[in-house]
C-alpha positions in Angstrom: -0.1 0.1 -0.1 1.4 3.4 -1.0 -1.1 5.5 0.6 0.9 8.7 2.1 0.0 11.8 3.9 0.9 15.3 2.3 3.5 16.3 4.8 5.2 12.8 4.1 5.8 13.4 0.3 6.6 17.5 1.0 9.5 17.4 3.1 11.5 14.5 1.4 10.9 17.3 -1.3 12.3 20.1 1.0 15.2 18.1 2.1 16.1 16.5 -1.7 15.5 19.9 -3.9 12.3 18.5 -5.9 9.1 19.2 -6.2 6.0 17.2 -6.3 2.9 17.7 -8.8 -0.6 18.2 -7.2 -3.0 17.0 -10.0 -6.2 18.1 -10.4 -8.8 15.2 -10.9 -12.1 14.9 -12.6 -12.7 11.9 -13.0 -11.7 7.8 -12.9 -9.8 8.1 -16.6 -8.1 10.9 -15.5 -6.6 10.0 -12.1 -5.7 6.5 -13.3 -3.4 7.9 -16.1 -2.3 9.8 -13.5 -0.9 7.4 -11.4 0.6 5.6 -14.5 2.3 8.1 -15.2 4.0 9.0 -11.7 4.7 5.2 -11.8 6.2 5.2 -15.1 8.5 8.0 -13.9 8.9 6.9 -10.7 8.0 9.9 -8.6 5.1 10.7 -5.5 2.1 11.9 -7.3 -0.5 14.0 -4.9 -4.2 13.3 -6.0 -6.6 16.3 -5.4 -10.3 16.8 -5.7 -11.6 19.9 -6.6 -14.8 21.9 -6.0 -15.5 20.9 -9.5 -14.5 17.0 -9.3 -16.6 17.0 -6.0 -19.8 18.4 -7.7 -19.9 15.4 -10.0 -18.9 12.3 -7.5 -19.5 12.9 -4.0 -16.3 12.8 -1.4 -16.5 9.1 0.5 -16.9 7.7 -2.9 -13.9 9.6 -4.3 -11.5 9.2 -0.9 -12.4 5.2 -2.1 -11.1 5.8 -5.8 -7.8 7.7 -4.7 -7.4 5.1 -1.5 -7.9 2.0 -4.5 -5.7 3.5 -6.9 -2.9 4.1 -3.7 -3.0 0.3 -2.8 -2.0 -0.9 -6.2 0.8 1.7 -6.9 4.3 1.3 -6.9 4.6 4.9 -6.0 3.9 7.2 -3.0 0.4 8.2 -3.4 -1.6 11.4 -1.3 -5.4 11.3 -1.1 -5.8 15.3 -1.3 -8.7 17.4 -0.9 -8.2 21.1 -2.9 -9.9 24.1 -1.5 -12.2 23.1 0.8 -14.0 26.2 2.1 -16.1 24.8 5.1 -14.8 22.9 8.2 -17.3 20.6 7.4 -15.9 19.7 4.0 -12.7 18.8 5.3 -14.0 16.6 8.2 -15.8 14.7 5.5 -12.9 14.5 3.8 -11.0 13.2 6.5 -13.8 10.4 7.3 -13.6 9.6 4.0 -10.3 8.1 4.2 -8.5 11.6 2.1 -4.8 12.1 4.1 -4.8 15.6 3.4 -7.3 18.7 3.4 -6.5 21.9 1.7 -8.7 24.6 3.4 -9.0 27.7 1.7 -9.6 31.1 3.9 -7.7 33.3 1.4 -10.3 35.4 0.8 -11.0 36.3 4.4 -9.2 38.5 6.4 -6.3 37.3 7.9 -7.2 36.6 11.7 -10.3 34.7 10.3 -8.1 32.6 8.2 -5.6 32.1 10.6 -8.2 31.1 13.4 -10.4 28.5 11.2 -7.2 27.0 9.2 -5.6 26.4 12.5 -8.7 24.7 13.7 -9.0 22.6 10.4 -5.4 21.7 11.2 -5.8 20.4 14.8 -8.7 18.3 13.8 -6.5 17.1 10.5 -3.2 16.3 12.6 -5.6 14.7 15.3 -6.7 11.9 12.8 -3.4 11.5 11.1 -3.9 13.8 8.2 -1.8 16.8 6.7 -2.9 20.0 6.1 -2.6 22.5 3.9 -3.6 26.4 4.1 -3.3 29.5 1.6 -2.4 33.0 2.3 -2.8 35.9 -0.2 -5.7 34.9 -3.0 -4.5 33.4 -5.6 -7.2 34.5 -8.6 -8.8 33.4 -11.7 -8.0 33.7 -15.5 -10.1 35.9 -16.8 -12.2 36.8 -14.0 -11.1 37.2 -10.3 -7.3 39.1 -10.0 -4.5 38.1 -7.1 -3.5 39.6 -4.2 0.0 38.6 -3.5 0.7 37.0 0.0 2.8 39.6 2.1 5.7 37.8 3.7 4.9 38.8 7.6 1.8 37.8 6.8 3.2 34.7 5.6 5.3 33.9 8.7 2.7 34.6 11.4 0.3 32.8 9.1 2.8 29.3 8.8 3.3 29.5 12.7 0.5 30.0 13.9 -1.5 27.6 12.0 0.5 24.9 12.1 0.1 23.9 8.7 2.3 21.4 6.6 2.3 23.4 3.6 1.5 27.0 2.6 -0.1 28.0 -1.1 1.2 31.6 -1.8 0.1 33.8 -4.0 3.0 35.3 -6.3 2.1 36.1 -9.7 0.5 32.6 -10.0 -3.6 32.3 -11.6 -6.2 29.6 -11.3 -7.5 28.1 -14.9 -4.5 29.7 -17.0 -4.3 28.0 -20.6 -1.0 29.4 -21.3 2.8 29.5 -20.2 3.5 33.3 -21.0 3.8 34.3 -17.4 5.9 34.1 -14.7 6.3 33.9 -11.1 7.7 37.1 -8.6 10.6 35.1 -7.6 11.8 37.9 -5.3 8.4 37.3 -3.2 9.1 33.9 -3.4 12.6 34.9 -1.9 11.1 36.9 0.8 8.6 34.5 1.9 11.1 31.3 1.8 13.3 33.6 4.1 10.5 33.9 6.9 9.3 29.8 7.3 10.5 26.3 7.1 7.1 25.5 5.7 7.0 23.6 2.2 5.5 26.1 -0.2 2.5 25.5 -2.8 1.9 27.1 -6.2 -1.6 26.9 -7.4 -2.5 27.6 -10.9 1.1 25.8 -11.7 -0.5 25.3 -15.6 0.4 28.9 -16.0 3.6 28.7 -15.0 6.3 28.0 -17.7 8.4 25.1 -17.7 11.8 26.1 -17.2 11.1 28.1 -13.7 9.1 25.1 -12.2 11.9 23.3 -13.1 14.4 26.0 -11.4 11.7 26.8 -8.1 11.4 22.5 -7.3 15.4 22.4 -7.2 16.3 25.3 -6.0 13.4 26.9 -3.8 11.3 25.9 -1.1 8.7 25.3 -3.3 8.0 22.0 -3.2 4.1 21.6 -4.6 2.9 22.8 -7.8 -1.0 22.1 -8.7 -1.2 21.6 -12.2 -5.0 21.6 -13.3 -5.6 22.9 -16.5 -3.3 21.7 -19.2 -3.9 17.9 -18.4 -7.9 18.6 -18.7 -7.0 20.1 -22.2 -4.9 16.8 -23.0 -7.7 15.1 -21.7 -10.6 16.8 -23.9 -8.0 16.9 -27.0 -8.1 13.2 -26.9 -11.4 12.8 -26.0 -12.7 14.8 -28.8 -10.3 13.0 -31.3 -11.5 9.8 -30.1 -15.6 10.5 -31.0 -14.8 12.4 -34.1 -12.7 9.0 -35.2 -16.1 7.2 -35.5 -18.9 9.5 -34.6 -21.3 5.9 -35.1 -19.5 4.3 -32.1 -21.8 5.2 -28.8 -19.9 3.2 -26.3 -18.1 5.4 -23.6 -16.0 3.1 -22.3 -14.7 2.3 -26.0 -13.8 6.2 -26.7 -12.8 6.8 -22.8 -10.0 4.4 -23.6 -8.5 6.1 -25.9 -7.9 8.6 -23.8 -5.4 6.9 -21.6 -2.2 6.6 -23.2 -2.6 10.4 -24.4 -3.1 11.5 -20.7 -0.1 9.4 -19.7 2.4 10.8 -21.6 1.3 14.6 -21.1 1.1 13.7 -17.3 4.6 12.9 -18.0 5.7 15.2 -19.4 4.8 17.7 -16.3 6.0 15.1 -13.7 9.9 15.4 -15.5 9.7 19.0 -15.0 9.5 18.8 -11.2 12.1 16.1 -11.0 15.9 17.0 -8.7 19.1 17.6 -10.5 
C-alpha cells in the first residue's frame, strides 16, 4: 500500500531539492492515467479532488477511488482535498479516507483565516492527516485578480496555524491556458526566508516549465498544482476519439483512447519537477 500524507512527500521534497505535482482530477480516467504516469517516472503523486470534481462525485466515493489506486501503486500517492471552503467539508474528507486536506480561507481577513485554518489543521493532525492552507488569494484567469502574499503575514500564518504546506500568491493564476507569465521570484525568496513550511503554487499550468524546474530544485516551493493543461490534453484526446468514428456510442471504448495521451502529457509535467 502506497497511501501517504502530504507531509510525507513534501518534507522529502524539501530536503532533496525537487517538487511534487498536485494533479487535479475530474474522474476515474484522469486519476488512473496520473498514477500510471507517476509509476512510469518513479515519482510520488498527489491526487486532488477540487470543487468541480466534488460537484460530480461525492467525497466518500472519491476517497475510495483514491485509496484504491494508492493501494495498487508502486509509488507514494496522496489523497488530497483541494480548496475545501468549510470546516464541515474538510471533516467529511478526513472521514472519507483522505490523507490531506487543503482549507482555503484566503478570501477572509487574516485573523479569521488563521483561526479557521488552525482549527482544521488541529482536527486533521489528530486523525493523522496533513493540512494545507492558503495565505494571499490566488485569482482566476479572466475573472478575479490575485492578491500577492505579504511575507510578514505568511510568517504569522505558518506559525499560528501549524499547517504542513502553505499556498502562496506570487503571480500565479488559476485556469491559465498559456505559459506566458512567470512567478515573482523576489516575493518567493522573501517568503521562504521567514518560514520553514513547504510552499505551494496553485495555478501551476500557467508557470513556464523552465521556472517550474528551477524553483523545484532551488527553493522551498515543493508542490505545484496542475489542472488546466492536463484537462486540455484529456479534452483533445476525447474529441479525437469521438470524431474518429461518429457512429460509436460506447463510452468505455471511447474513453479508453484518452488514457495514453493523458499519461504522456502527465509524464512531461512530472519530469519538470524532478531533482537535478
